[in-house]
Every structure is written in structure tokens, then in C-alpha cells.
N, C-alpha and C positions, 0 to 999 in steps of 0.2 A: 682831742689828744689827751692822754693822761698827764698828770703833773710830771714835768721833766726834772729829774734830779741830777743829771750829768749830761754834758754835751762833749763829745770827742770830735774835734773839728780840725780843719786845715791840713788835710791829708788825702792821699789817694785811697779810696775805700775799695778793697778787693773783697767782694762779698762772699765768693765761693758758692753762690747759689747755683742751680742747675745750668743756668745760662752763663755762668762765670762773669756776672755783671761787674763792671768797674766804674766807679764814680770819681772823676777827677775833682780836686778841690772840694771834697765831700765832707759830710758830717754824719755822726751817729748819735741819736738821742736815746737816753736810758731813763726809764721810769722804774724806780725800785731795783729789782734784779733783772729786768726785762728790757730788751730793745723795743722802743716804741716808735721810732721813725728813723729814716736815713734819707739822704738826698744830697743835692749839690748846693754848697754854701749854706750857712745858717744865717739868714738875713733878719729873722725876728729878734726883738729884744731878748736878752738872756733872762729867763724866768728868775724871779727872786729866790735866792737860796740854792740855785743850781750850780754845780761845780763845772768849770770849763777846763777841759784837758786839750792842750794845743799839741797836735802831732807834728808841728813845725815842718810841714811838707813831706813827712814820712809816709809810710804805708800803714793803713788801718785795716786790720784783717781779723778773721776769727782765730782764736787760740788753736794750737795744734792738738791733735788727739793721738796719744801714744797707746796703741792697742795691745801691746804685749811687753811686759817687763816684770822683773822681780826686784822691786825698787830697794828693798832693804839689803840687797847684795852690794850696796855701796860699802858695806863693812868688809867685803872680800875683794874689792877692786884691786886687780893686779896680784892677787894671792897665788894664782896658779895659771900662768899664761903659757902659750905655745905648746898646747897639748891637744891630742885628739879628744873628741867629745866624751866618749865613754870613760877614758882614763881621767879626764878633767872632772867628770861628774862623780864617778864611783870612788876614786882614790883621793880626791881633794875636797870637792864641794860638799858631798853628802857627809863625810866625817866632820867637816867644819860646822855644818848645819846641825849636827847632832848635839852640839854644845850651845845652840842658840837658846835665848829665853825672851820673854816679852819685852824687857827693857832694851835689849840689843836690837830687836826688830823695830821697836818704836824709834830709837835713835837713828838707825840706818834709813828708815822710811822718811823721817823728817829731813834728813840730808838730801835724799833723793827728790823729795817734793820741792825743796829749795832749788836744787839743780834744774829740775824741769821747769819750774816757774820762771827762773832767770833766763832760760833758753826758749821760752815761748810756748811750752805745753801747758794747757789749762785743764786737761783731762787725761787720765791714764787708766789702763786696765792692768791689774796686778795679780800675780799668782805667787803665793808664798806660804810660809808657816806663821803662826800667830797672827793671822790676817786681821783680827780685830785691832791689833796694834797699828797695822798699816792704815786701816780705816780711821782710827783715832788721829794718827799723824796727818792724814789728808785733811781731816776736819779742822785740825789746829792750823795747818798751813794754808787753809782756804783754797784748796784745789779740788776740782771735780775728780771723783775716783770710782772705779768699778773694782771691787775687791773680792777675791775668792781664795779659800783655803785649799792648798794642794792636797789631793787624795791619791793614795797609791796602796799597793797590796801589803807593804810592810809597815810596821808601826811608825807613827810620826812622833818627833820630839815634843810636839804640842799636845795632840789629843790621844796618842796611843793607837789602839787598833782602829781599823777603818770604820767600824760601826760607830765609834765615837766621832769619827770625822764627818759622817753624815749628820750626826746630831749637831756638831759644831756648825756645819754649813746652814742647817735649818735655823739655828739660833742667830747666826749672822744675818740671815734674810729677815728674820723677825725684828731684830734690834734696829736695823738700818733702813727698814722699808719706807719710812716717811721722811728720811733725811733729804734736805735740798741739794746736798753735794755728793753724798756717798750712796752707792747702790752695790748690789752683791751679784756675783756669778757663781756657778757651780764649776769646779775646776779639777777634774781628774787629770793626772799628770800626762799620761800617754798610753797608747795601746800596749807598749812593751813593759810598762810598770803597773798596768791595771788589767785585771782579769775581765773577761766579757761581762760577768755578773756585776762587777763594779761599774763598768761603763753604762750598762743598761739602767742600773739604779740611779746613777748620776743624771742620765738623760731624763728619767722619770721625774726627778726633783726639779730639773730645769723646766720641764713642761708644767709641772704642778704650780710652781711659783712664777712662771713666765720669765725666767732668768736666762741670760746667756750661758752657754756651756763652753768653756775655754779649755783647749787641750793641745799639747804638742803632737804633731802628726808628720811622719815621714821626714824627719830632720836630716837623716843620713842614710846612705845606702846600707850600712850595717844594720840599722834599725829595720829597714824594709826586709832584708834577708832573714832577720830573726823572726819577724812576724810571719813571713812566708813559711818558715820551718814549723812554726807552731800551728798555723791555721790554713796554710796553703793559699794564702791571698796576700795582697798588699795591705798595708794599714788602712788605706781609704776603703778598699773593697771589703775588708774585714768589718769595719765600722758600718758600712752599708748593709752587710749581711746580717748583723745583729740589730739593725734598725735604730741606730743612734745618730744618724746624719739628719740634720734639719736646718732651717734658716736661723735657729738659735745658736748653732755651733759656730765658734770662731776657732778655726784650725790654724795653729801657729807653725810657721816655717814652710811646710809643704815643698821641700827642696827636691826630694827623690820621688817624684810622681811621674806617671806615664799618662798617655792620652785617655785611657779608660778611666783612670783616677780623676782626671780633669772633667770628663763627662759626668761622673758620679757627683762630683762637687757642684757642678752647674745644675744638674738635675734636682739635687736636694737643696739648692740655694744656700750652700754652705759659704760662710765668709772665711777668708784666708788672711792671716796677718803675716806680712812679709818682713823679715828681719835681716836685711842684706849684710850689715857689717858683722853681726854675730856669726852668720853663716860663713862669711869669708874667713873670719879669724879662727874659727874652729875647723876650717877646711871641709865644711859640709857640702859645698857646691853652690851652684847658681840655680835658684828657683825659676821655673819656666813661667814667669809672671806674664809676659806678653801673650803666651798661649792661653793662660787662664783668663786674662781680660778679654781676649777674642772670643772665648767660649761663653762669656757672660758671667764669670765668677767675680764677685766683689772682692777685690784685693786691697788691703789697707796696710798701714805701716806701723811697725813697732821697733824699739831699740833692742829688745831683750834686756837682760840684766847687766848691771855695771861690772860684773865679773867676767862677762864674755863679749863686751863691746869695745871699749870700757867706759862709755859715757852715755848720757841720756839726752843728747842733743838731737832732736828730730829734724832740725834743718840739715845737719850733716847727713842724716839718714836719707833724706830726700835726694840730696845730691848723689849719694852712693847708689841709691836704687835706680835713679834715672840712667846713670852711666853704666851700671852693671847690666841693666836691661838692654842697652845698646851694644855693648861689647859681647854679651852672651848670644846675641842674634846677628851680630855684624851688620846691624841696621841702625843708622844714626837717627831715624825717625821714630824708632820704638821708644816707649816710655817718655812721651813729650811732657813738658813742664806742667801744663794744665792738668793732665791726667795724674801726675805724681802729687801735685799740690792737693788735688781732690782726695787722693788716698790718705793724706795726712790731716784732712779737715772733715769735709762733708761726709765722705764715705766711711771714715773711721767712726764718726758718731753713729752713723746708721748701723754699722756692724755691731756696735755695743748696745743697740736698742735705744740710743739717745738722739736719733735723728730729728725728733721734734723739740729737742732741748738745746742742742749746741751744734757746732760744726760749720755754721754759716752766719753771716750777718744779715738777718732778716727780721722784720717787725714780728714780735711774738716769741722769738727765741730768747733764751737767757743771754745776758750780756757777758759773754766770754770773749774778750777782745784783747788783741795785742797791737802795739805800735812798734814799727821797725824804724830805727833812725837811719835814714838813707844819706845823711850828710857825711859820708866817709869816702876816702879815695877808692876803695874796692867796690863801692856802689855808685860810682859816678862815671859816665852819665847813665840814665835809666831809660831805655827805649821800651822795654816790656817788663812790667812788674812781675809777671809769672816767671819769666826767665830769671830775673834777679832773685826771686824768693827760693827757687830750686837750686840754682847754680852758683850764686854769689853770697847770699845772706847766710850768716852763721848765728847761732844762739846768742852770741855776745853782742849782736846788733839789736837785740830786743831792748827797748827803752822802758816801756810801760806795759803792765799786765793787769787786766781787769777780769775778775771771775765772779759770776753771779751778781754783777753790778757793783762790785767793790774793788777798789784799787789795792792790789797786793804787791805789786812791784812798781816803784816810781823812780824814774831816772836811774835804773840799774840797782836800786836798793830794795831788798825784800823787806816788807813791812810786817809780815805775819809770823816771822821766825827770828829769834836771836841767833843769827848765823855764827857769830864768833864763838859764843859759848858752846853751840852745837858742835862746831868743828873741833874744839878743844876736847870735848867729851869723846868724839869719834876717834881722835888720835890716841887717846888713852886706851880705848877699847882695842884699837889695832895692835897695840903692844901686847895685849893678852892673846889676841888671835895669832900673832907671829910666834909667840912662845909655844902655843898649842901646836902650830904647824911644825915646829922643830922637834917635837916628840917622836 
């Protein structure tokens, strides 16, 4: 065994491996940035210099993986609520984003990273503007991130015309290719904001660099009707027709899809990021997740951005996803707790191309581990840890967070960010945003 640098012990280890193995009174040993061993009780003498983390009878599990968000939209949380998607997007969000700069995105991303870490997410996939700022924020916050600059037909406040957007994406991929925490994705916004030529080129870059391609797909019925008018096909069928569907694609939302769309997603091994709370808030509808899962589509979880959710708590998202899946089908057995927890951990990592890196507690994986404090009234008693994690635990129950073998949250205190100074700066920024909104 390699030299042990940290032992996380005295907890129920929920590994989230393919067998959903649970180890009562278990431990996880960490060597450097990697899990080196796990098992029942740690009976050996503690190696000299090793740090011991006592879970105090709580749950030891892999960090959650948020597969779709726009994390810097913490700056716009609550800016324009209770509106239809297209009104919200075109009349409120896009105008606000036109005034963004690197420093605003950096500050908003840091706040979002802090929020995610404190609520148990150790990895996220982001789509936004000035995405190098998001990558830098993630690096500073010490959270794992997949970052991609949004591409669309009209000029961006960051890079200008889309040709420059492709250059920016390539530069991101080169800059961060060897980073231990940050990786890059190619991210065209959607079929309704991206011409076929843009989507084809984005898919080509995704293949060239072997990167995920993240895109909003079929979020609303209105979007589907618009694409049908343009191309005579649904968004999914349109993407299949131009040859851009593949196992590298992470299609976000997929609310307004039909059985033929689901067959195409399954046939092309497309991953789908389900964002139930954002879909509900924007009145988009209920994604047919049980049907997608039955067809063999990998469906994973995301929060979407803080302006359309309005939080980044993936524990709450799991609870909503499970219950929405049940009420949408009138089947209480649909979207069971183990399946949903897998969507937020193991399967999420796989969808981002990080299945060999994180998402489970297994020897050889990076040590992305969280501890849930179960010594609370709403978590007492505990018959089934999977049930608790999906239906009872909230982000505020996360006590300790370890990313890449380093403790970044300890007893609810974030160690990688000066949170008080950050919040003060964001509040000052919000005053300027509010003034701009009033114009």
C-alpha cells in the first residue's frame, strides 16, 4: 500500500460503485490525491504524519457532480423571476450579460464554487461567458470543473464573432489540458441559437480534442416548434441529421422530446443532463426521464444556473428529480433513490468523461469525498442511507468536503475562499446590476 496521508473513518461508506456497495463502520485511506484503500474499520496503527478525519458516525460518500450550470449567474440570482424562458432569456438575461466583464464573472464564479462546495458538490460542468475566469475561480476554490465558453450565432460580449469563439475554445483547451482539477468542453448554446455549420464545427473540435460537447436541447415546446419550422425536424432529429450526436454529447434539459428522439439519443449514446427545478420554475415541463432510462440513455443531474433555480444545491435537486419522476408517471416506484443518487455521482462523472477520475469511492479514483452529518433530528433514525441521501439530506448537512485529497470544507467552514469578503464584493456588484435593470 502507498504511504497513507489521510484516513477518513468512523462512518457509513456509500461507495456508489456499480454494485452500490455500502461499508458500515468503514474507512477510506487517501494517499496524495488518490483513494488508496477502503474497508471496514481501520485497525492498523495510524501511519506517522497521516491526518485522521472522524466522520462521527455520519455518511462518507463521493462528492456530487453537477453536470449543468452557469455558475457565475449567482450575480443575477432573483433578477428576473416568474417569467417564460424566452422572455426571461432575451429581455432580461442576455441584456444583463451584455454588460459582463472578466472580473464580474470571476467573482460570481467564486461565490458559486463556494456554494457548491458547502452543499457537497465537488465537480461541476459550466457553460458561460469569460469561461477562463470560471476555470480560474474553480482552481482557486479547489473544486473540480469542466468549463466551456458558450458559442452562438450572434457576437459574444467576451470574444465577439463566433470565429473568435472557436479560437477562444481552442485556447482554453490548450491552457487547461494538463490541469489536475480543470478540464474543458465545447459548448454551443442550442440548436435555436446555433446554425448547423456552427454545430458541425463544434462537434469537430469536440472530436479533435476528445472533449465533451455540452448543449441545451429541447428545453421547451416553443423551441421544438421553432426548429421544426426551420428544418422540419425536432431538435434531436435535426442534430442527428447533421451528424453531431455522439457519446461525447451532453444534451441539457431534453424536456420536450418524443419516443423517436429518445431512440436517437440511445442509439447515439448521448448523455442527458436533467435539470428538474429549473424546468419547473420556467414552466418548461417534465422531462420523460423514466422513459429515457428505460431506453438505456444515461441521464444525469444538474441544477442549471442560479438565476433559474435559484440555488446550486444538488441534494435538493435529487429530491425534486425523484419526486417529479414519480408524479409525472403516477408511479411511486419510478426514479428510486439508488438510481437518482447514481445520476448525481457515478453517472454524472461518466457523462463528463471523468468516470475514471471521480464519482465513486474506489481505490485508484481521486479522493473527492464528502461527509454528511447525520446527527440531526431530520436524519434520525436511518434505516437506508440511499433513502436518506435523496429524500432527507440537504446541502446544509454536509460537514466536510475533500477534493483531490485536500480538505476544502471543514465542519461547515470553507477553507479555500475568503467568503465574507467575497459576499461583500458581490453585494456591491448587485447594486450596479440593479441600477442597470432599472434603465
